[in-house]
Backbone as CSV, one residue per row, in Angstrom:
resi,resn,N_x,N_y,N_z,CA_x,CA_y,CA_z,C_x,C_y,C_z
1,UNK,20.226,-5.555,4.935,19.047,-4.943,5.743,18.528,-6.089,6.587
2,UNK,18.732,-6.395,7.556,18.047,-7.543,7.901,16.557,-7.732,7.584
3,UNK,15.739,-8.709,7.838,14.342,-8.978,7.264,13.436,-7.996,8.294
4,UNK,13.960,-7.866,9.842,13.277,-7.403,10.706,13.260,-5.405,10.348
5,UNK,14.509,-5.199,9.693,14.630,-3.899,9.674,13.387,-3.296,8.286
6,UNK,13.211,-4.705,7.458,12.612,-4.065,6.138,11.184,-3.919,6.858
7,UNK,10.962,-4.923,7.807,9.609,-4.693,8.160,8.984,-3.366,8.602
8,UNK,10.163,-3.006,9.331,10.249,-1.779,10.113,10.035,-0.525,9.079
9,UNK,10.482,-0.682,8.177,10.373,0.059,7.067,9.210,0.084,6.422
10,UNK,8.858,-0.847,6.161,7.390,-0.904,5.624,6.503,-0.665,6.254
11,UNK,6.412,-0.944,7.234,5.213,-0.287,8.763,4.584,1.397,8.216
12,UNK,6.021,2.149,8.320,6.310,3.552,7.566,5.336,3.896,6.677
13,UNK,5.419,3.163,5.446,5.005,3.369,4.240,3.732,2.340,3.559
14,UNK,3.135,1.493,4.527,2.254,0.686,4.234,0.886,1.623,3.402
15,UNK,0.249,2.461,4.127,-0.850,3.277,4.175,-0.356,3.890,2.703
16,UNK,0.571,4.476,2.450,0.803,4.669,0.705,0.964,3.903,-0.091
17,UNK,1.576,2.493,0.329,1.423,1.778,-0.737,0.297,1.231,-0.893
18,UNK,-0.246,0.841,-0.069,-2.008,0.384,-0.667,-2.582,1.365,-0.953
19,UNK,-2.807,2.835,-0.697,-3.277,3.679,-1.216,-3.075,3.544,-2.757
20,UNK,-1.954,3.700,-3.348,-1.025,3.472,-4.815,-1.897,2.448,-5.649
21,UNK,-1.763,1.446,-4.975,-2.309,0.188,-5.411,-3.744,0.241,-5.714
22,UNK,-4.214,1.076,-4.767,-6.079,0.676,-4.848,-6.544,1.980,-5.830
23,UNK,-5.372,3.095,-6.165,-5.887,3.901,-6.908,-5.824,3.342,-8.068
24,UNK,-4.945,2.318,-8.439,-4.927,2.100,-9.943,-6.105,1.410,-10.425
25,UNK,-6.549,0.414,-9.724,-8.273,-0.096,-10.074,-8.473,-0.603,-8.636
26,UNK,-10.191,-0.837,-8.766,-10.529,-1.324,-7.539,-9.983,-2.958,-7.348
27,UNK,-9.774,-3.193,-6.145,-8.971,-4.402,-6.027,-9.528,-4.813,-4.458
28,UNK,-9.093,-6.217,-4.214,-9.356,-6.936,-3.126,-8.416,-6.846,-1.982
29,UNK,-8.493,-7.328,-0.586,-7.561,-7.677,0.137,-6.547,-8.570,-0.188
30,UNK,-6.498,-9.765,-0.517,-5.980,-10.859,-0.891,-5.194,-10.490,-2.211
31,UNK,-5.771,-9.583,-2.992,-5.096,-9.342,-4.151,-4.284,-7.960,-4.249
32,UNK,-4.398,-7.420,-3.171,-3.313,-6.547,-2.563,-2.143,-7.074,-1.953
33,UNK,-2.459,-7.999,-1.471,-0.806,-8.594,-0.630,-0.139,-9.396,-1.823
34,UNK,-0.946,-10.198,-2.408,0.013,-10.947,-3.841,0.806,-9.719,-4.499
35,UNK,-0.374,-8.763,-5.120,0.448,-7.566,-5.636,1.451,-6.768,-4.799
36,UNK,1.627,-6.617,-3.658,2.470,-5.918,-3.411,3.654,-6.873,-3.302
37,UNK,3.762,-8.182,-2.810,4.722,-9.284,-3.233,5.425,-9.659,-4.588
38,UNK,4.709,-9.595,-5.643,4.812,-9.499,-6.896,5.563,-8.440,-7.477
39,UNK,4.908,-7.241,-7.039,5.763,-6.174,-7.712,7.034,-6.007,-7.110
40,UNK,7.546,-6.425,-5.664,8.483,-5.997,-5.196,9.511,-7.100,-5.123
41,UNK,8.878,-8.115,-6.263,10.161,-9.349,-6.419,10.190,-9.812,-5.015
42,UNK,9.200,-10.111,-4.217,9.039,-10.875,-3.189,9.613,-9.954,-1.437
43,UNK,10.004,-8.983,-2.080,10.433,-8.336,-0.753,9.442,-7.941,0.236
44,UNK,8.367,-7.224,-0.073,7.143,-7.359,0.648,6.463,-8.306,0.822
45,UNK,6.439,-9.225,1.833,5.529,-10.385,2.035,4.714,-9.656,3.563
46,UNK,3.853,-9.604,3.274,2.608,-8.973,4.241,1.548,-10.299,4.420
47,UNK,0.785,-9.767,5.421,-0.285,-10.884,5.769,-1.382,-9.822,6.130
48,UNK,-2.541,-11.024,6.246,-4.195,-10.233,6.163,-4.142,-9.594,7.702
49,UNK,-3.383,-9.885,8.439,-3.130,-8.765,9.966,-2.634,-7.732,9.451
50,UNK,-1.971,-7.244,8.598,-1.148,-6.500,8.382,-2.111,-5.445,7.346
51,UNK,-2.543,-5.767,6.268,-2.895,-5.073,5.328,-4.589,-4.925,5.821
52,UNK,-5.178,-5.782,6.232,-7.183,-5.283,6.769,-6.979,-4.332,7.916
53,UNK,-6.343,-3.860,8.361,-6.530,-2.954,9.484,-6.322,-1.498,8.667
54,UNK,-5.080,-1.693,7.615,-4.597,-0.142,7.161,-6.300,0.039,6.308
55,UNK,-6.522,-1.101,5.450,-7.633,-0.721,4.523,-8.837,-0.247,5.347
56,UNK,-9.031,-0.863,6.861,-10.270,-0.067,7.513,-9.700,1.739,8.329
57,UNK,-8.233,1.800,8.301,-7.955,3.132,8.751,-8.582,3.695,7.126
58,UNK,-7.771,3.622,6.063,-7.961,4.457,5.198,-9.158,4.797,4.654
59,UNK,-10.288,3.943,4.724,-11.571,3.749,4.646,-12.055,5.182,5.906
60,UNK,-11.679,4.630,7.279,-12.370,5.297,8.088,-11.712,7.081,7.614
61,UNK,-10.705,7.218,6.675,-10.261,8.621,6.997,-10.736,9.226,5.420
62,UNK,-11.572,8.234,4.931,-12.567,8.481,3.617,-11.456,8.743,2.582
63,UNK,-10.183,7.745,2.428,-9.404,7.752,1.401,-9.870,6.900,0.272
64,UNK,-10.260,5.747,1.125,-10.644,4.599,-0.271,-12.130,4.669,0.711
65,UNK,-13.049,4.085,-0.355,-14.349,3.294,-0.159,-14.416,1.838,-0.461
66,UNK,-15.175,1.174,-0.080,-15.495,-0.236,-0.419,-16.869,-0.511,-0.560
67,UNK,-17.193,-1.777,-1.237,-18.525,-2.383,-1.599,-18.154,-3.947,-1.592
68,UNK,-18.792,-4.839,-1.094,-18.861,-6.140,-1.350,-19.701,-6.479,-2.673
69,UNK,-18.706,-7.703,-3.150,-19.297,-8.075,-4.539,-19.404,-9.637,-4.360
70,UNK,-20.499,-10.198,-5.090,-20.862,-11.164,-5.129,-19.752,-12.218,-6.027
71,UNK,-18.931,-13.373,-5.606,-18.261,-13.989,-6.409,-19.107,-14.933,-7.059
72,UNK,-19.216,-15.989,-6.153,-20.025,-17.027,-6.386,-21.263,-17.216,-5.505
73,UNK,-22.270,-18.222,-5.499,-23.332,-18.352,-4.651,-23.086,-18.263,-3.425
74,UNK,-21.859,-18.729,-2.712,-21.524,-18.653,-1.036,-20.294,-17.496,-0.955
75,UNK,-19.423,-17.120,-2.280,-18.655,-16.201,-1.637,-19.059,-14.893,-2.121
76,UNK,-18.165,-14.102,-1.460,-18.292,-12.675,-1.071,-17.112,-11.644,-1.285
77,UNK,-16.230,-10.809,-1.745,-15.225,-10.277,-1.663,-15.357,-8.271,-1.701
78,UNK,-14.838,-8.130,-0.533,-14.975,-6.791,-0.231,-14.057,-6.141,-1.382
79,UNK,-14.471,-5.032,-2.267,-13.513,-4.547,-3.403,-13.315,-3.013,-2.590
80,UNK,-12.187,-2.321,-2.916,-11.810,-1.174,-2.180,-11.488,-0.157,-3.623
81,UNK,-11.567,0.903,-3.659,-11.412,2.056,-4.452,-11.240,3.328,-4.071
82,UNK,-10.251,4.119,-4.713,-10.082,5.472,-4.064,-10.618,6.357,-4.124
83,UNK,-10.886,7.261,-3.272,-11.739,8.449,-3.337,-11.210,9.419,-3.904
84,UNK,-12.042,10.699,-4.290,-11.335,11.983,-4.810,-10.279,12.477,-3.741
85,UNK,-10.842,12.535,-2.380,-9.933,12.994,-1.517,-8.467,11.981,-1.026
86,UNK,-8.969,10.729,-1.474,-7.965,9.655,-1.472,-6.672,10.087,-2.708
87,UNK,-6.809,10.342,-3.988,-6.408,10.751,-4.678,-5.183,11.960,-4.549
88,UNK,-6.241,12.702,-3.576,-5.697,14.253,-3.635,-4.444,13.593,-2.512
89,UNK,-4.162,13.146,-1.696,-3.560,12.633,-0.315,-2.329,12.002,-1.048
90,UNK,-2.939,10.935,-1.735,-1.950,10.204,-2.740,-0.618,11.306,-3.422
91,UNK,-1.348,11.982,-4.085,-0.647,13.113,-5.007,0.496,13.758,-3.998
92,UNK,0.049,14.160,-2.752,0.836,14.958,-1.939,1.920,13.786,-0.969
93,UNK,1.577,12.521,-1.000,2.346,11.743,-0.236,3.672,11.391,-1.213
94,UNK,3.328,10.862,-2.639,3.983,11.024,-3.703,5.293,12.024,-3.919
95,UNK,4.597,13.189,-3.826,5.487,14.076,-4.027,6.433,14.523,-2.726
96,UNK,5.825,14.131,-1.308,7.044,13.996,-0.466,7.710,12.662,-0.449
97,UNK,7.243,11.989,-0.980,8.551,10.484,-1.196,9.380,11.104,-2.088
98,UNK,8.996,11.901,-3.281,10.023,12.147,-3.745,10.935,12.887,-3.414
99,UNK,10.719,13.975,-2.560,11.597,14.872,-1.634,12.427,13.865,-0.995
100,UNK,11.820,13.083,0.049,12.430,12.327,0.651,13.469,11.484,0.114
101,UNK,13.124,10.579,-1.063,14.146,10.134,-1.911,15.234,10.686,-2.498
102,UNK,15.082,11.905,-2.944,16.279,12.781,-3.505,17.258,13.248,-2.686
103,UNK,16.468,13.630,-1.032,17.998,13.905,-0.409,18.027,13.020,0.288
104,UNK,17.743,11.623,0.823,18.220,10.595,0.773,19.249,10.210,0.406
105,UNK,18.862,10.163,-1.116,19.996,9.851,-2.002,21.624,10.624,-2.212
106,UNK,21.196,11.637,-1.896,21.944,12.877,-1.977,23.060,12.306,-0.570
107,UNK,22.592,11.625,0.440,23.324,11.480,1.642,24.119,10.282,1.666
108,UNK,23.013,9.469,1.190,23.671,7.451,0.978,24.401,7.313,-0.293
109,UNK,25.376,6.623,-0.156,26.249,6.222,-1.182,25.935,5.105,-1.489
110,UNK,25.623,4.637,-2.748,25.463,3.359,-3.210,26.364,2.512,-3.491
111,UNK,27.665,3.082,-3.581,29.093,2.329,-3.909,29.509,1.963,-2.703
112,UNK,29.118,2.300,-1.636,29.456,1.691,-0.222,29.153,0.320,0.110
113,UNK,30.510,-0.624,-0.184,30.234,-1.800,0.327,31.186,-2.573,1.226
């Protein structure tokens, strides 16, 4: 799969991936970027220009909330946490993803090389 194809697939699941990560513990944008890359073994490499609009969209939909935290005298970070509505939506999306994965796996052979 080309890098461009992978980026296209990522666009379709970015909201759910971020919602899932934020659901684990309150976190900030840069940490999310690094965590996506780390957990995917470097497969998902995203930039702030991708992450922050998604975080704003999730917050506007009331799936996450945020607050500023002072880190040093001159530095603040915006931390995000999942809301109860976000937890419900995440559970629904996970069930949909499992159904999708199961159906796609039945159609695609991993032995094709």
